[in-house]
N, C-alpha and C positions, 0 to 999 in steps of 0.2 A: 598341532599344526593343521591349518585348514586344508580341505580337499583341493581347493584351487591351487595352493602352493605345490601340492603333490603333482597336480597336472602340469604345472610349469616345469618341475623337475623331470617328469616323465618325458614331456615334449623335447626338452633340451637334450636329454640323453639320447633320444631317438635321432634328433637332428644332427648332433655332433658325433654320434657313433660310440661314445664311451662315457663312463661316469667321470673319469679323470678330466676329460675335455669339458664336460658340463660343469664340473667343479670349478675349473679355472674361469669359465665364462660367467658363472653365477656368483663367484667369490664365496663359495660355500664348501665346507669340508666334504671330501668324498664319502666319508662314513655317514654323514647326515643324509646325503642323497640316497645312499644305499639303503639306509633304514627306512626312508620314506617310500622308496619303491617297493620294498618288502611289505610295508604297511598297506600300500595301495593294492597290491596283489592279494593280500590277506582280506582286505575289505571287500574286494570283488569276488574272492574265492576262485581265482583262476590265474594261471601264469601268463604274464604279458611279454616277458623277455627271455630269450635263450642266451645264457651267459656262459662263456668259457674264459679261460685265462687270456686268450688272444683276441677274441672278438665278441660282439654282441649282436643279436638279431631279434626281430619281432616274431612272436608266435602269430598264429592266425587270429587269435583273440586280440593280441596286442595291436595288430594292424588295424582291426576294426575299431578298437578303442581309440587308437591314435587319430583316426579320421574325425571322431566326435570331439576328442580332447582339443585338437587344433581349433575347431569351430568355437568351442566353449571359451577357450582362452582368448581367441580373437575377438569374440563378442564382448567379453568382459573388458578387454583393453579399449575397445571402441566406446563402451559405456563410460569408462573413466575419462577418456578424452572428451566425450560429449559433456559430461558434468564439469570437468575442468574448464572447458570452453565457456560454459554458462557463467562460471565464476570469474573468468578472465574478461569477458566481454558481455555487456548488457544485451540480452536477447530473450525471446520467449514471450508467452502470453502474460499480460499484466492487466488485472481487473481492478478498476478504481471506482469507488462509490462516492458521490458528493450530492449536496443539495442542488436543486434545479437553479436557483438564483445565482449561487456562487459559481456553479459550473458554467452557466451560460455567460455570465458577466466577466469572470476572471480566468477560469481554466481553459475553456474551449478556444478562446482567441490565441492561446499559447501553443496549442497542440500541433499546428503545422510546423512550427520551428522545432518542437520536440521530435517530431517524426523525421525531420531532415537530419537532426543530430544523432538520433538513435533508430535507424531504419530497420533494425532487426528485432525491435520490440513491437509485438502485436497488442494494441491497446483495445480494451473492452471497457467503455465508459458507461457507468450507470448513474443517471440523474434521478434522484428520488428524494422525497421529504421523509421517507421512512428511515429510522435508525437501523442500519443494516448490521447483521451479525457477521463478523469477519470469518468465523469458522464455518458456520452453517451455510452462509451464502458464498463461500469460497472466494472471498475478496482479499486481494493483496494489500490494498491501501484504501482507507476511508478518510475523507476530508470532513472534519466535524468542528463545530463551534462549541465552546464551553470550557470544561476542564476534564482531566483524565483520572477518574477515580479507580478505573480498572487496572490493577497492577500487572495483568497479563499483556498489556499493550504498551507500546512506546510511541511517543508523539514528537513531531518536529513542528515547532511553531512557524506558521506562515505569515500571520499578521495579527496585530491586536484588533479586537472588535471595537469600533468606535460608533456608537449608536447616537443618532440625532432624531429629535422630535420634528417631524415634517408634516406639512400640509400644503395645499394649493392656495394661492392668493385669493381665488374666488371663494373657497370655503371660509377662509378667515374673515373676509369682508362681510359675509352674511351670518357670521356666528358671533356669539358674545366675546368680548375682549378676554384674552388669556394672559394674565399677568404673573401667575405663579403655578407650580404643579397642583396646588389646591384647587385651582379652577378647572381641572380636567373632568370633574364630575358634571360640568355643564357642557361638555363636548362629546362628540362621537369618536371614541377611540377604537382603532382597528387593531385587533390582536393577531399575532403570528402564532398559529396553532402548531407549534413544534414542541417536542418532548421537553417539559420543564421550563417553558418560556411563556407561560400564560399570564404572568403578572408583570407590572411595571414597578420599578424601584427608583428612588432618588438616592444617588450614590454620594453619601457624605462620609463621616467617620465610620458610620455603620449604615448598611443599606436599610432604607425606610420604604416599606411597601406602601404604594400610593392607592388611594381610593379613586377609581376611574369609572366612567360611564361607557359601557360597551354593549353592543348587541350585534357585533359583526366581527368575525374572525375568518382567517384564510390560511391555508397550509403552505403558502410559498411566499417568498420575498417579492417575486415578480408580481404575484397577485396583489399584495399590499400596495405596490407601486402603482399598479393600474387603478386601484381604488382611489388612491391619493390624487392621481392625475385627473380623475373624474369627480373630484370634489366631495368624496364620501366621508372624509373626516381626517383625523390625525393618526400617525403611526410612528413607532420607533423603528428607524431604518438604519442598517449599516451604511456607513459613508460610501463604500465602494458601489453600492446599489443605486445611489441617488446623486452621485457627483455631477454627472452631466446635466441632470434636471435642475440641480441647485445653480450650476453655472449659467444655465440658460434662463433661469427665472421661472421655470414651470413649477418648481416647488420652492418652499420657503423653510428655512431652519427656524423653528419656533423655540422660544425660551433658551437661547444659546448660552445664557449664563448658568444654567443648571446642567449637571451631568446625570443623565437618565439611562436606564438599562432595562431590558426585558428579562434580566437574570439577576439574581441576588448578589452577585459578585462580578467584578470586572473580568471579562473573558477574552479568549483569543480563538483563532481558527488554527487547527492543527491538521497535519497529515499523520494519521495513526496507522500502525501496523502491529502485528503480533510480535511479542518478544521472542527472539530466536538467538541461538548462539552465533549464527552467521546470517547477515541480511543479504538477500540475493542482489546482485549488481543491478538488475532491472528496477527493483524497488528503490535502491539508493539513487540511481540515475534520475528517476522521476521526481523524487522528493527534493533532491539537490537542485534540479532544474527549476522546479516550481518555486522553491524558496528564493533562488537567485533572481528570477524574473519578477516575482511579486514584490520582493524588497526593492528592486530597482524601480519598479513602476510606482511604488508608494513614496519613494524619496523625492 
């Protein structure tokens, strides 16, 4: 039996004045309490209680020990309540890592509503093109595109990645006609310098790696978009990043009859977190909120 249980028994005996009264309060056999009090005194090497057939009182050592025992049990109970409160209600620090483009375009506009709904969660948002290590960087949730080969992580899909080949109308007017993916060797292709995304593929029954002409790469989606808007070439862009520019005519969807991807398989964007027996409520609140809002906005 743990020392903490012995402290509970000791405190209850002191506060009720007898082992029999403590037995009824704790619903434990008197012999069990008596054995544990004896074990506690043996462990300490000193007598804590003066016991007679009619009453019980604290020794000097017992009185001093009771002062500490009360505080220990009280602190432990407070710790249990604090942890149970965290499990019952989303609260606490939540560190979320995401790419700059997805964060600025999709996540950040939703944050004010999230904070209104969950005011007790302190958000720490990291926007980076670096693939963060959840353990080393102490990150609760990372928003990533691709697929999840790491079995230590769990992912909730937020959206499918839908990549479009885009360019400005000015670039297309001054460039050679582009009639099929084979013509990409005659055009300036802007690559997204993200881990594992440096090639372009034609998505048919199997992914076909395309021969492309490129002398320009950038490590952010927003950087790609700025280059497109300034007529620097063509780029494969996620639909969410260029929706407004396509609607306004600032950018053009090129070769819409072909499905292209900067990745050798069709991919999605996930909220990923470490596999645990229990997922903290703050994690679940953020993931469910983002999934709900992103799905609603995409429909």
